[in-house]
C-alpha positions as CSV (number, residue, x, y, z in Angstrom):
1,M,-21.5,11.1,14.0
2,L,-19.0,8.6,12.9
3,G,-19.0,6.8,9.6
4,R,-16.5,5.0,7.3
5,T,-16.4,4.7,3.5
6,K,-13.9,3.7,0.9
7,D,-15.7,5.6,-1.8
8,Q,-14.2,8.7,-3.4
9,I,-16.1,11.9,-4.4
10,R,-16.2,11.9,-8.1
11,T,-19.2,14.1,-9.3
12,T,-20.6,17.5,-8.7
13,E,-23.8,15.9,-7.6
14,Q,-22.0,14.1,-4.8
15,V,-20.4,17.4,-3.6
16,N,-23.7,19.2,-3.7
17,G,-25.3,16.3,-1.9
18,A,-22.7,16.5,0.9
19,M,-23.3,20.3,1.2
20,A,-27.1,19.9,1.3
21,S,-26.8,17.3,4.1
22,C,-24.5,19.6,6.1
23,Q,-26.9,22.5,5.7
24,A,-29.9,20.4,6.5
25,L,-28.2,19.2,9.7
26,K,-26.9,22.7,10.5
27,L,-23.4,21.3,11.1
28,D,-20.8,23.6,12.4
29,A,-18.0,21.4,11.0
30,L,-17.4,18.4,8.9
31,V,-14.3,16.5,10.0
32,I,-12.8,14.0,7.5
33,I,-10.2,11.6,8.9
34,G,-8.1,9.6,6.5
35,G,-5.3,9.5,4.0
36,V,-4.7,11.0,0.5
37,T,-8.1,10.2,-0.9
38,S,-10.0,11.4,2.1
39,N,-8.0,14.6,2.4
40,T,-8.4,15.3,-1.3
41,D,-12.1,15.1,-0.9
42,A,-11.9,17.3,2.2
43,A,-10.0,20.0,0.2
44,Q,-12.6,19.8,-2.6
45,L,-15.5,20.1,-0.2
46,A,-13.8,23.0,1.6
47,E,-13.5,25.0,-1.6
48,T,-17.0,24.3,-2.7
49,F,-18.5,25.1,0.7
50,A,-16.5,28.4,0.8
51,E,-17.7,29.4,-2.7
52,A,-21.3,28.7,-1.8
53,K,-20.9,30.5,1.6
54,C,-21.9,27.3,3.4
55,A,-21.5,27.8,7.2
56,T,-20.1,24.3,7.7
57,K,-16.3,24.3,8.0
58,V,-14.4,21.4,6.6
59,V,-11.4,19.9,8.5
60,G,-9.1,17.1,7.2
61,V,-7.1,15.1,9.6
62,P,-4.1,13.1,8.2
63,V,-4.5,9.5,9.5
64,T,-3.1,6.7,7.4
65,L,-0.9,3.8,8.2
66,N,0.8,4.0,4.8
67,G,2.5,7.3,5.8
68,D,2.1,8.6,2.2
69,L,0.5,11.9,3.1
70,K,3.5,14.2,3.6
71,N,4.5,17.7,2.8
72,Q,6.3,20.6,4.3
73,F,3.6,20.8,7.0
74,V,3.0,17.1,7.7
75,E,6.0,15.1,8.7
76,T,4.0,11.9,9.3
77,T,0.5,10.6,9.8
78,V,-1.4,9.1,12.7
79,G,-0.9,5.3,12.6
80,F,2.4,5.1,10.7
81,D,4.5,4.9,13.9
82,T,2.4,2.1,15.4
83,I,2.3,-0.1,12.3
84,C,6.0,0.2,11.7
85,K,6.9,-0.7,15.3
86,V,4.5,-3.7,15.4
87,N,5.6,-5.0,12.0
88,A,9.3,-4.4,12.9
89,Q,8.8,-6.6,16.0
90,L,7.2,-9.3,13.9
91,I,9.9,-9.1,11.2
92,S,12.6,-9.3,13.9
93,N,11.0,-12.4,15.3
94,V,11.1,-14.0,11.8
95,C,14.7,-12.9,11.3
96,T,15.6,-14.7,14.5
97,D,13.8,-17.8,13.4
98,A,15.4,-17.8,10.0
99,L,18.8,-17.6,11.6
100,S,17.9,-20.4,14.0
101,A,16.5,-22.8,11.4
102,E,19.1,-21.9,8.7
103,K,17.0,-23.3,5.9
104,Y,14.2,-20.9,4.9
105,Y,13.8,-17.7,3.0
106,Y,10.9,-15.7,4.3
107,F,9.0,-13.4,1.9
108,I,7.0,-10.8,3.8
109,R,4.5,-8.5,2.2
110,L,3.7,-5.3,4.1
111,M,1.1,-2.6,3.8
112,G,1.8,0.3,1.5
113,R,0.1,1.1,-1.8
114,K,1.6,4.0,-3.7
115,A,4.5,4.5,-1.3
116,S,6.9,2.0,0.2
117,H,7.4,4.0,3.4
118,V,6.2,1.2,5.7
119,A,8.6,-1.4,4.1
120,L,11.5,1.0,4.3
121,E,11.0,2.1,7.9
122,C,10.5,-1.6,9.0
123,A,13.7,-2.5,7.1
124,L,15.6,0.3,9.0
125,Q,14.3,-1.0,12.3
126,S,14.6,-4.8,11.8
127,H,17.5,-5.2,9.3
128,P,16.2,-7.9,6.9
129,N,18.5,-9.3,4.1
130,M,16.6,-7.5,1.3
131,V,13.8,-5.0,0.9
132,I,12.3,-4.2,-2.5
133,L,10.9,-0.6,-2.8
134,G,8.2,0.1,-5.3
135,E,9.6,3.6,-6.1
136,E,13.0,2.2,-7.1
137,V,11.4,-0.6,-9.2
138,A,9.3,2.0,-11.0
139,A,12.2,4.5,-11.5
140,S,14.5,1.8,-12.8
141,K,11.7,0.1,-14.9
142,L,12.6,-3.3,-13.4
143,T,10.6,-6.2,-14.8
144,I,9.4,-9.1,-12.7
145,F,12.3,-11.1,-14.2
146,D,14.8,-8.4,-13.2
147,I,13.5,-8.5,-9.6
148,T,13.6,-12.3,-9.6
149,K,17.2,-12.3,-10.8
150,Q,18.3,-9.8,-8.2
151,I,16.8,-12.0,-5.4
152,C,18.3,-15.2,-6.9
153,D,21.8,-13.6,-7.2
154,A,21.5,-12.5,-3.5
155,V,20.5,-16.1,-2.5
156,Q,23.4,-17.6,-4.4
157,A,25.9,-15.1,-3.0
158,R,24.7,-15.9,0.6
159,A,24.9,-19.6,-0.1
160,E,28.5,-19.3,-1.1
161,K,29.0,-18.0,2.5
162,D,27.1,-21.0,3.8
163,K,24.0,-18.9,4.6
164,N,20.9,-20.6,3.3
165,H,18.4,-18.5,4.9
166,G,17.1,-14.9,4.7
167,V,14.2,-12.4,4.9
168,V,12.8,-10.4,2.0
169,L,10.4,-7.5,2.5
170,I,7.9,-6.5,-0.2
171,P,5.4,-3.6,-0.2
172,E,1.9,-4.6,-1.3
173,G,1.9,-1.9,-4.0
174,L,4.9,-3.5,-5.7
175,V,2.6,-5.2,-8.3
176,E,1.6,-1.7,-9.6
177,S,5.3,-0.6,-9.7
178,I,6.4,-3.4,-12.1
179,P,5.7,-1.9,-15.6
180,E,4.4,-5.0,-17.4
181,L,2.1,-6.1,-14.5
182,Y,0.8,-2.5,-14.1
183,A,0.0,-2.4,-17.9
184,L,-1.7,-5.8,-17.6
185,L,-3.8,-4.6,-14.7
186,Q,-4.8,-1.5,-16.6
187,E,-6.0,-3.7,-19.5
188,I,-8.0,-5.9,-17.1
189,H,-9.6,-2.9,-15.4
190,G,-10.4,-1.3,-18.7
191,L,-12.3,-4.5,-19.7
192,H,-14.0,-4.5,-16.3
193,G,-15.2,-1.0,-17.1
194,K,-16.6,-2.1,-20.4
195,G,-18.7,-4.7,-18.6
196,V,-16.7,-7.7,-19.7
197,S,-17.3,-10.7,-17.4
198,V,-14.4,-12.1,-15.4
199,E,-14.7,-15.4,-17.4
200,N,-14.2,-13.6,-20.7
201,I,-11.5,-11.1,-19.8
202,S,-8.5,-13.4,-20.6
203,S,-9.7,-14.0,-24.1
204,Q,-10.0,-10.3,-24.8
205,L,-6.6,-9.2,-23.7
206,S,-4.0,-7.9,-26.3
207,P,-1.5,-10.5,-27.5
208,W,1.4,-9.4,-25.2
209,A,-0.9,-9.1,-22.2
210,S,-2.5,-12.5,-22.9
211,A,1.0,-14.1,-23.1
212,L,2.0,-12.5,-19.7
213,F,-1.3,-13.5,-18.2
214,E,-0.9,-17.1,-19.2
215,F,2.7,-17.1,-17.9
216,L,1.6,-16.2,-14.4
217,P,0.6,-18.9,-11.9
218,P,-3.2,-19.6,-11.7
219,F,-3.6,-18.1,-8.2
220,I,-2.2,-14.7,-9.4
221,R,-4.4,-14.7,-12.5
222,K,-7.4,-15.1,-10.3
223,Q,-6.3,-12.3,-8.0
224,L,-5.5,-9.9,-10.9
225,L,-9.1,-10.5,-12.2
226,L,-10.7,-9.1,-9.1
227,H,-12.8,-6.0,-9.6
228,P,-10.8,-2.8,-8.8
229,E,-11.5,-0.5,-5.8
230,S,-13.8,2.5,-6.0
231,D,-10.8,4.7,-6.9
232,D,-9.9,2.3,-9.8
233,S,-6.9,0.8,-8.0
234,A,-6.3,-2.9,-7.8
235,Q,-7.3,-4.9,-4.7
236,L,-3.6,-5.0,-3.6
237,S,-4.2,-6.7,-0.3
238,Q,-5.7,-9.6,-2.2
239,I,-2.8,-10.0,-4.6
240,E,-0.1,-12.3,-3.1
241,T,3.0,-10.8,-4.7
242,E,5.2,-12.4,-2.1
243,K,4.0,-15.9,-3.2
244,L,4.6,-15.0,-6.9
245,L,8.1,-13.9,-6.2
246,A,8.9,-16.9,-4.0
247,Q,7.6,-19.3,-6.7
248,L,9.6,-17.5,-9.5
249,V,12.8,-17.5,-7.3
250,E,12.3,-21.2,-6.5
251,T,12.0,-22.1,-10.1
252,E,15.1,-20.1,-11.1
253,M,17.2,-21.6,-8.2
254,N,16.1,-25.1,-9.1
255,R,17.3,-24.4,-12.7
256,R,20.6,-23.1,-11.5
257,L,21.0,-26.1,-9.1
258,K,20.3,-28.5,-12.0
259,E,22.8,-26.7,-14.3
260,G,25.4,-26.7,-11.5
261,T,25.8,-22.9,-11.3
262,Y,24.2,-22.9,-7.8
263,K,25.8,-25.3,-5.3
264,G,23.9,-24.4,-2.2
265,K,21.0,-26.2,-0.4
266,K,17.6,-26.5,-2.1
267,F,15.7,-23.3,-1.9
268,N,12.7,-23.2,0.5
269,A,10.4,-20.2,0.9
270,I,7.8,-19.3,3.5
271,C,5.4,-16.4,2.8
272,H,3.7,-14.0,5.1
273,F,1.4,-10.9,4.7
274,F,1.7,-8.6,7.7
275,G,-1.2,-6.3,7.3
276,Y,-4.2,-6.7,9.6
277,Q,-2.0,-7.8,12.5
278,A,-0.7,-4.3,12.8
279,R,-3.8,-2.4,11.8
280,G,-5.5,-3.5,15.0
281,A,-2.5,-3.0,17.3
282,L,-2.5,-1.0,20.5
283,P,-1.4,2.5,19.4
284,S,2.1,3.7,20.2
285,K,2.6,6.5,22.7
286,F,3.6,8.8,19.8
287,D,0.4,8.0,17.9
288,C,-1.7,8.5,21.0
289,D,-0.3,11.9,21.6
290,Y,-0.4,12.8,17.9
291,A,-4.1,11.8,17.6
292,Y,-5.0,13.7,20.8
293,V,-3.4,16.9,19.5
294,S,-4.9,16.4,16.0
295,G,-8.4,15.9,17.5
296,L,-8.0,19.0,19.6
297,G,-6.9,21.0,16.5
298,A,-9.9,19.6,14.5
299,C,-12.2,21.1,17.2
300,V,-10.4,24.4,17.6
301,L,-10.2,25.3,13.9
302,P,-13.9,25.5,13.2
303,H,-14.5,27.2,16.6
304,H,-12.3,30.1,15.4
305,S,-14.0,30.2,12.0
306,C,-11.1,28.9,10.1
307,R,-11.6,27.9,6.5
308,F,-9.4,24.9,6.4
309,E,-7.5,22.9,3.8
310,R,-5.8,20.3,6.0
311,L,-4.8,19.9,9.6
312,H,-1.1,20.8,9.9
313,G,-1.4,22.5,6.6
314,H,-2.5,26.1,6.3
315,S,-5.8,27.9,6.5
316,D,-6.5,30.6,4.0
317,K,-8.7,32.4,6.5
318,C,-8.4,32.3,10.2
């Protein structure tokens, strides 16, 4: 049986329902393939099944393009190598075009929710002019204005060297790493949870959140108002952070140009979101081999009656 869901196990009833289904079907094993959320569910089910002496063994296989499921046992996940290589190729193509045209700054948003591993690895492979990491933004508590200033300063410094082009990489999870935007999202999601309609949310925000919301461009406001995912996270793939940054940078560079502090060419930005192009790519040889071995392990563990936490992790009974 193969199935796909974005829902997360939240209640005891859901856990018991899963166990009842496995017992009714007399399953030898339940294999859960996915990232952090899926493997968290697998661990929870494994513990519950073991306590109830359910015969079904639970196996979790680390497969996520975000590469955010890592520990001392798991160095990387299936899919991460492929998406980084495909994206790095696309970014390299854009870098070449930027150098050829010499008049555009490309803002490229990449997959990566809580972790910026994809953006970092792609930067190491393709050498863009700037990469913004969500972890560094969160650790330094940088505001959207701080990030805008950093990009503008880099654009101005390059213009002084007669370089009026460049490539900037952005992880899709950046919006949740910026303190004020994350707080705004939390308020919006809280109002969603109370049943407030999308049309009325803006009028019920706190004064500071309302001021920030009104400052943002209309397209970003609409995207921030989208209902959250089943795990209460924002629909990050639908929030065009790259366009927001490009617009803010363009506004600031035009101001500097008017004041005479910036003497380069007029700032022009082109935005891209490299997400689904890489998701459907032909797997790399590494990922093919890795997935083959992981699949074999997922079959062998239940066969040897292992009570399992996570593939490449440790079993507490084998």
